[in-house]
KELUM-403290 format. One record per residue: residue number from 1; residue in three letters; x, y, z of N, C-alpha, C in turn. Coordinates in steps of 0.001 Angstrom, whole numbers, plus 500000, padded with zeros to 6 digits. Last residue first. Layout:
BEGIN
{atom NUM,ala,{X,Y,Z},{X,Y,Z},{X,Y,Z}}
...
This chain:
BEGIN
{atom 198,glu,{537723,492185,482311},{536975,491552,483411},{536606,490166,483083}}
{atom 197,ile,{538584,493563,480111},{539732,492740,480823},{539001,491878,482035}}
{atom 196,glu,{536561,495076,478905},{537478,494100,478126},{538181,493082,478851}}
{atom 195,tyr,{535500,496395,481123},{534660,495455,480445},{535606,494257,479663}}
{atom 194,val,{537661,498169,481645},{537336,497154,482535},{536588,495987,482001}}
{atom 193,ile,{537553,499744,479276},{538720,498979,479550},{538413,497849,480578}}
{atom 192,gly,{534935,500773,479435},{535181,500023,478319},{536470,499112,478579}}
{atom 191,ala,{535170,502286,481888},{534298,501218,481822},{534554,500321,480661}}
{atom 190,ile,{536847,504189,480979},{537486,503269,481880},{536326,502048,482063}}
{atom 189,glu,{535311,505478,479086},{536419,504921,478690},{537031,503817,479728}}
{atom 188,ala,{533219,506424,480655},{532843,505570,479533},{534210,504771,479095}}
{atom 187,ile,{534584,508318,482289},{533676,507140,482787},{533629,506004,481685}}
{atom 186,val,{535197,510080,480465},{536393,509432,481285},{535605,508099,481754}}
{atom 185,ser,{532803,511006,479383},{533577,510235,478350},{534733,509480,479175}}
{atom 184,pro,{531848,512396,481593},{531089,511236,481019},{531997,510363,480323}}
{atom 183,leu,{533623,514635,481811},{533644,513562,482923},{532785,512232,482363}}
{atom 182,arg,{533532,516955,480321},{534584,515798,480026},{534444,514660,480929}}
{atom 181,thr,{531746,518466,481292},{531477,518022,479965},{532464,516839,479654}}
{atom 180,his,{532567,519661,483629},{531593,518808,483704},{531514,517858,482382}}
{atom 179,asp,{535795,520376,484438},{534941,520436,483221},{533959,519389,483292}}
{atom 178,lys,{537412,519927,486430},{537054,521446,486474},{535934,521443,485212}}
{atom 177,gly,{536618,516965,488235},{537329,517702,487467},{536843,519220,487149}}
{atom 176,glu,{536091,513446,489145},{536077,514903,489754},{537153,515802,488605}}
{atom 175,thr,{534280,510535,489480},{535200,511370,489022},{534984,512659,489429}}
{atom 174,met,{534047,507025,490157},{533574,508396,490665},{534929,509289,490027}}
{atom 173,ile,{532553,504149,489261},{533710,505058,488963},{533232,506447,489440}}
{atom 172,cys,{532030,500758,490024},{531945,502141,490533},{532883,502931,490009}}
{atom 171,leu,{530773,497786,489077},{531697,498636,488668},{531340,500102,489223}}
{atom 170,leu,{530375,494287,489168},{530108,495709,489751},{531118,496504,489548}}
{atom 169,phe,{529426,491854,486553},{530340,492421,487538},{529928,493907,487880}}
{atom 168,pro,{528478,488689,485011},{528211,490133,485587},{529065,490609,486352}}
{atom 167,his,{529221,486623,482867},{530053,487075,484075},{529627,488546,484362}}
{atom 166,asp,{527478,485893,480936},{528175,484785,481964},{528938,485246,483061}}
{atom 165,pro,{527707,488966,479556},{527158,487606,479317},{528046,486569,480095}}
{atom 164,lys,{527675,491657,481889},{528232,490895,480759},{527971,489319,480786}}
{atom 163,tyr,{525862,493607,483235},{525515,492383,483058},{526284,491688,481846}}
{atom 162,ile,{527079,495646,485737},{527254,495395,484201},{526859,494041,483905}}
{atom 161,ile,{525787,497472,487939},{526175,496228,487686},{526002,496090,486217}}
{atom 160,gly,{527108,500788,489055},{526396,499538,488663},{526770,498330,488467}}
{atom 159,cys,{527751,504311,489031},{527912,502952,489640},{526770,502018,489368}}
{atom 158,asp,{529330,507439,488473},{528289,506355,487896},{528660,504983,488319}}
{atom 157,his,{529571,510732,489079},{529840,509331,489543},{528779,508410,489018}}
{atom 156,leu,{531127,513684,488920},{530150,512887,488345},{530576,511488,488684}}
{atom 155,gln,{531770,517137,490081},{531994,515534,490383},{530918,514812,489445}}
{atom 154,ala,{533801,520043,489578},{532622,519306,489401},{532891,517695,489824}}
{atom 153,thr,{534983,522793,491674},{535306,521526,490733},{533992,520841,490694}}
{atom 152,val,{534120,525261,492052},{535421,524939,492360},{535827,523765,491512}}
{atom 151,glu,{531844,527975,491253},{532167,526587,491039},{533695,526232,491237}}
{atom 150,asn,{531477,530690,493416},{531947,530122,492298},{532161,528536,492202}}
{atom 149,gly,{530972,531886,495711},{529865,531453,495200},{530162,530706,493791}}
{atom 148,thr,{532948,532986,497355},{532573,533717,496134},{531457,533065,495525}}
{atom 147,gln,{532618,531449,499609},{533007,532779,499735},{532395,533515,498500}}
{atom 146,thr,{532291,528714,499075},{531466,529451,499930},{531471,530929,500077}}
{atom 145,asp,{532701,527372,495966},{533332,528190,496988},{532494,529032,497719}}
{atom 144,met,{531130,524328,495488},{531103,525739,495227},{532160,526323,496378}}
{atom 143,ile,{531077,521461,493590},{531707,521891,494837},{531679,523558,494662}}
{atom 142,glu,{528286,519710,492222},{529203,520983,492067},{529866,521126,493438}}
{atom 141,arg,{527511,516616,491249},{527430,517591,492168},{528552,518564,491852}}
{atom 140,asp,{525637,513650,490042},{526456,514638,489885},{526356,515748,490973}}
{atom 139,gly,{525324,510150,489608},{525121,511261,490482},{525957,512382,490095}}
{atom 138,phe,{523711,507173,488252},{524760,508262,488360},{524336,509427,489204}}
{atom 137,lys,{523118,503811,488605},{522646,505161,489138},{523885,506091,488965}}
{atom 136,his,{522359,500713,486728},{523197,501710,487368},{522523,503050,487746}}
{atom 135,ala,{522520,497987,485019},{521631,498472,486041},{522516,499592,486773}}
{atom 134,val,{522767,497310,481731},{523622,497931,482899},{522589,498283,483743}}
{atom 133,val,{523159,494835,479188},{522254,495536,480263},{523207,496113,481309}}
{atom 132,val,{524544,495075,476122},{524735,494665,477532},{524076,495403,478341}}
{atom 131,asn,{524304,496016,473489},{523306,494760,473905},{523571,494491,475275}}
{atom 130,asp,{526213,497886,473105},{524902,498164,473183},{524013,497127,473866}}
{atom 129,pro,{529253,497187,475063},{528459,496957,473911},{526883,497376,474053}}
{atom 128,val,{530303,500000,477253},{530092,498661,477066},{529304,498530,475802}}
{atom 127,gly,{530235,502806,477658},{531666,502090,477606},{531439,500641,477178}}
{atom 126,ala,{527807,503955,478175},{528725,504196,476857},{529816,503486,476608}}
{atom 125,lys,{527158,503052,480448},{526557,502479,479556},{527175,502633,478111}}
{atom 124,leu,{528740,504734,482253},{529069,503273,482185},{528311,502610,480863}}
{atom 123,gly,{527713,507545,480455},{528762,507011,481477},{529124,505616,481135}}
{atom 122,glu,{525614,508215,479007},{526800,508772,478544},{528007,508331,479599}}
{atom 121,val,{522816,507720,479567},{523676,506549,478873},{525096,507017,478554}}
{atom 120,phe,{520247,508161,481669},{521576,508645,481367},{522644,507524,480769}}
{atom 119,ser,{517973,506885,482044},{517996,507574,480831},{519476,507955,480532}}
{atom 118,val,{517817,503343,483012},{517981,504818,483475},{518329,505646,482039}}
{atom 117,ser,{516928,500887,483004},{516191,501634,482208},{516444,503200,482371}}
{atom 116,ser,{517900,499729,485255},{518384,499184,483869},{517823,499876,482841}}
{atom 115,leu,{516636,500437,487425},{517917,500948,487271},{518695,500545,485837}}
{atom 114,leu,{514292,498817,487084},{514185,500383,486854},{515673,501001,486631}}
{atom 113,ala,{515468,496404,487671},{514962,496669,486361},{514677,498122,486072}}
{atom 112,leu,{516168,496755,490280},{517316,496592,489216},{516636,496751,488000}}
{atom 111,leu,{513624,496996,491347},{514388,498228,491414},{515687,497960,490363}}
{atom 110,his,{512560,494259,490921},{512022,495463,490451},{512826,496722,490335}}
{atom 109,gln,{514701,492865,492506},{514502,492629,490906},{513741,493970,490347}}
{atom 108,ser,{513772,493733,495022},{515269,493958,494627},{515283,493868,493083}}
{atom 107,his,{511173,492853,495181},{511396,494252,495280},{512922,494520,494737}}
{atom 106,glu,{511429,489976,494773},{510668,490708,494060},{511077,492096,494039}}
{atom 105,ile,{513308,489393,497036},{513852,489134,495678},{512988,490088,494711}}
{atom 104,asn,{513467,491836,499765},{513179,490520,499132},{513572,490554,497668}}
{atom 103,leu,{516417,493864,500577},{514853,493674,500382},{514655,492248,499697}}
{atom 102,tyr,{518970,492715,501195},{518269,493584,502219},{516868,493909,501890}}
{atom 101,ala,{519803,490967,499403},{520141,490711,500881},{519577,491698,501762}}
{atom 100,ser,{519734,490344,496823},{518352,490328,497467},{518843,490284,498999}}
{atom 99,leu,{522096,490438,495406},{521893,489329,496149},{520570,489168,497019}}
{atom 98,tyr,{521471,492916,494077},{521837,491742,493275},{521644,490444,494012}}
{atom 97,leu,{521219,494638,496302},{520039,494329,495443},{520413,493090,494499}}
{atom 96,ser,{523484,494463,497558},{522587,494067,498310},{521301,493837,497341}}
{atom 95,arg,{525176,495725,495412},{525413,494250,495827},{524186,493644,496578}}
{atom 94,phe,{524245,498171,495474},{523972,497297,494103},{524270,495876,494493}}
{atom 93,met,{525093,498960,497827},{523596,499170,497706},{523419,498193,496338}}
{atom 92,thr,{527748,498793,497737},{527037,497995,498633},{525648,498090,498289}}
{atom 91,ser,{528727,500948,495997},{528572,499475,495464},{527795,498677,496487}}
{atom 90,tyr,{528927,502952,497865},{528067,503080,496807},{527622,501594,496333}}
{atom 89,thr,{531119,502115,499269},{529729,502088,500118},{528660,502278,498883}}
{atom 88,glu,{533182,502021,497352},{532810,500847,498157},{531495,500870,498715}}
{atom 87,ala,{533241,504718,496560},{533054,503699,495711},{532473,502331,496336}}
{atom 86,thr,{531590,506537,499508},{532804,506028,498574},{532323,505088,497648}}
{atom 85,val,{530264,509349,500657},{529933,508045,499994},{531258,507894,499232}}
{atom 84,phe,{531167,511660,501876},{530941,510639,502789},{530446,509310,502174}}
{atom 83,asn,{532598,514451,501381},{532547,513345,500655},{532259,512158,501683}}
{atom 82,lys,{530926,517466,502412},{531713,516491,502615},{531602,515208,501824}}
{atom 81,thr,{528812,519200,501600},{529981,519540,501052},{531121,518360,501402}}
{atom 80,leu,{526699,518333,503117},{526694,517876,502074},{527967,518143,501097}}
{atom 79,asp,{526446,517744,506347},{527135,518716,505699},{527476,518024,504321}}
{atom 78,phe,{525201,516682,508656},{524762,516534,507473},{525175,517632,506298}}
{atom 77,asp,{526392,516453,511109},{525945,517809,510776},{525307,518038,509454}}
{atom 76,ala,{527058,513682,511024},{525998,514214,512066},{525544,515599,511595}}
{atom 75,pro,{527200,512265,507895},{527868,513098,508831},{526719,513702,509732}}
{atom 74,val,{526064,508940,507292},{525894,510239,507035},{526401,511092,508143}}
{atom 73,asn,{527466,506148,506333},{527145,506989,507488},{527174,508373,507119}}
{atom 72,ile,{526551,503258,504996},{526657,504584,504608},{526343,505595,505759}}
{atom 71,gly,{525727,500664,505309},{527288,500883,505446},{527598,502399,505159}}
{atom 70,leu,{523321,499695,505351},{524000,499624,504030},{525403,500035,504136}}
{atom 69,asp,{522708,500626,507779},{522427,499377,507487},{523269,498966,506369}}
{atom 68,ser,{522601,503490,507161},{523529,502886,508127},{523692,501326,507851}}
{atom 67,leu,{520468,503778,505553},{521690,503928,505105},{522836,503414,506043}}
{atom 66,val,{518518,503020,507426},{518710,502165,506334},{519955,502638,505461}}
{atom 65,lys,{518872,505083,509188},{519138,503660,509790},{519284,502776,508478}}
{atom 64,leu,{517942,507379,507782},{519393,507221,508356},{519789,505934,508488}}
{atom 63,phe,{515250,506620,507560},{516048,506958,506314},{517595,506709,506748}}
{atom 62,phe,{514453,506795,510277},{514509,505621,509516},{515360,505495,508331}}
{atom 61,ala,{514721,509540,510616},{515589,508609,511313},{515701,507205,510683}}
{atom 60,his,{512831,510653,508946},{514235,511089,508637},{515271,509943,509405}}
{atom 59,asp,{510407,508997,507181},{510785,509534,508527},{512322,509440,508498}}
{atom 58,ile,{509406,510463,504229},{510071,509274,504866},{510468,509926,506234}}
{atom 57,arg,{508239,512454,502609},{507414,511395,503204},{508006,510380,504147}}
{atom 56,gln,{510484,513929,501858},{509272,514577,502567},{508323,513740,503349}}
{atom 55,glu,{511634,512182,500212},{512400,512701,501456},{511193,513256,502404}}
{atom 54,leu,{510089,512237,498032},{510080,511143,498746},{510719,511413,500151}}
{atom 53,leu,{510492,514818,496995},{509176,514380,497370},{509109,513313,498143}}
{atom 52,gln,{513211,514695,496370},{512820,515474,497581},{511333,515185,497936}}
{atom 51,ala,{513283,512821,494304},{513992,512520,495530},{513450,513361,496805}}
{atom 50,ala,{511952,514491,492539},{511416,513241,492902},{512049,512775,494206}}
{atom 49,glu,{513965,516271,492148},{512622,516749,492577},{511915,515470,493210}}
{atom 48,asn,{516138,514975,491252},{516237,515447,492567},{514756,515919,493024}}
{atom 47,asp,{516412,512310,489366},{515422,513517,489419},{515440,513913,490807}}
{atom 46,ser,{517285,510333,487558},{518134,510855,488803},{517513,512316,489102}}
{atom 45,glu,{515617,508890,486089},{515964,510192,485489},{517070,510940,486551}}
{atom 44,arg,{515249,506425,487286},{515427,506514,485825},{515897,507822,485545}}
{atom 43,leu,{514918,507148,490000},{515968,506270,489651},{516285,506380,488129}}
{atom 42,met,{512804,509084,490172},{514025,509435,490822},{515211,508441,490331}}
{atom 41,gln,{510794,507736,488648},{511232,508783,488115},{512628,509242,488771}}
{atom 40,ala,{510197,505419,490571},{510915,505237,489196},{511435,506421,488489}}
{atom 39,ile,{509464,506935,492789},{510581,506098,492865},{511363,505764,491345}}
{atom 38,ile,{507062,507967,491775},{508050,508806,491915},{509499,508141,492202}}
{atom 37,asp,{505496,505540,491135},{506040,506445,490091},{507001,507359,490421}}
{atom 36,glu,{505233,504554,493853},{506159,503817,492902},{506619,504828,491758}}
{atom 35,thr,{503664,506694,494884},{505068,506504,495532},{505894,505721,494520}}
{atom 34,thr,{501851,508037,491925},{502080,507192,493415},{503413,507210,493671}}
{atom 33,tyr,{500862,511432,491270},{501636,510276,491076},{501613,509393,492270}}
{atom 32,thr,{498938,513933,489737},{499098,513004,491022},{499799,511699,490672}}
{atom 31,val,{499747,516873,488560},{499500,515615,488246},{499887,514811,489495}}
{atom 30,gly,{500761,519528,488856},{499315,519158,488956},{499016,518084,488766}}
{atom 29,pro,{503718,519285,486859},{502980,519969,487908},{501464,519808,487710}}
{atom 28,val,{505162,516214,485900},{504256,517414,485490},{503597,517894,486491}}
{atom 27,leu,{508646,515492,485908},{507312,515448,486619},{506452,516617,486027}}
{atom 26,arg,{510365,514816,482677},{509999,515612,483988},{508719,515427,484542}}
{atom 25,lys,{512883,513436,481037},{511341,513564,481260},{511229,514044,482620}}
{atom 24,lys,{515502,513889,481400},{515038,514038,480140},{513488,514063,480066}}
{atom 23,pro,{516680,515901,484260},{515913,514734,483676},{515508,514957,482356}}
{atom 22,thr,{520121,517276,483615},{518729,517422,483919},{517869,516176,483459}}
{atom 21,trp,{522983,517546,484509},{522340,516706,483672},{521045,516450,484308}}
{atom 20,glu,{523626,519657,486329},{524270,519754,485155},{523477,518775,484139}}
{atom 19,glu,{521139,521554,488261},{521680,520265,487806},{522403,520186,486439}}
{atom 18,ile,{519667,523647,489000},{521085,523688,488992},{521844,522531,488635}}
{atom 17,arg,{517010,523187,488663},{517608,524213,487720},{519134,524132,487801}}
{atom 16,asn,{516356,521436,490876},{516458,521055,489465},{517061,521761,488436}}
{atom 15,glu,{516302,523452,493029},{517235,522332,492849},{517403,521732,491531}}
{atom 14,phe,{514122,525140,492954},{515394,525585,492384},{516290,524510,492090}}
{atom 13,ser,{511305,523117,492091},{512126,523895,493111},{513402,524310,492480}}
{atom 12,pro,{508401,522789,490219},{509662,522674,490344},{510334,523477,491341}}
{atom 11,ala,{505228,522169,491844},{505962,523057,490840},{507420,522696,491102}}
{atom 10,ser,{503491,519643,492875},{503172,521097,492553},{503924,521783,491448}}
{atom 9,tyr,{502148,516486,492752},{503320,517402,492383},{502986,518719,492129}}
{atom 8,lys,{500765,514528,495159},{500461,515580,494095},{501696,516328,493949}}
{atom 7,phe,{500959,511033,495412},{501647,512294,495588},{501124,513399,494522}}
{atom 6,pro,{499307,508164,496826},{499347,509373,495936},{500184,510385,496471}}
{atom 5,gln,{500573,504902,497478},{500258,506175,497997},{500316,507465,497151}}
{atom 4,glu,{501420,502583,496566},{500333,503017,496077},{499744,504327,496357}}
{atom 3,leu,{503461,501737,498238},{503903,501976,496828},{502673,502812,496159}}
{atom 2,ile,{502080,501219,500517},{503003,502415,500605},{503260,502856,499155}}
{atom 1,thr,{500810,498767,500012},{500005,500031,499946},{500836,501182,500073}}
């Protein structure tokens, strides 16, 4: 019943307007969505608006407990300028889905199916043959100078399961640089190299 709960979406917030890679398909103001619709939007489009809607509905202490269960410990001051998610902790979420170690098989498989239809194809997906399924999640962020408000550096991360025939494997690539536009091709190149030797 939680997945069927309705959400009425109102209007975009400032958050989505500062993303480097914005959702290709957006939520429509005035439309009512189910929790499952919002989860799908958050995963497929890496949509921060959808994530915010879900965050408003989830008990914060429970959310932190789930993260902690998965090995991700958020700083007590919730300072988002700190790097508290590593490639190892990021990969833990995918490992738990692949093994159905946290959620049941049905829900784990459903989430992996959603993550296999992510609209961002410039990172991991671009580095492997077109017919290979990749269940992945990307994220980007800008590190800003608090005094000047200027961008200091950009980060782009892509993590997921690459379903290489007869040999699926997990790959997390986290990048940082001055130019957002170069980071996807770096991820794709590394993914291609790993795919060939894995």
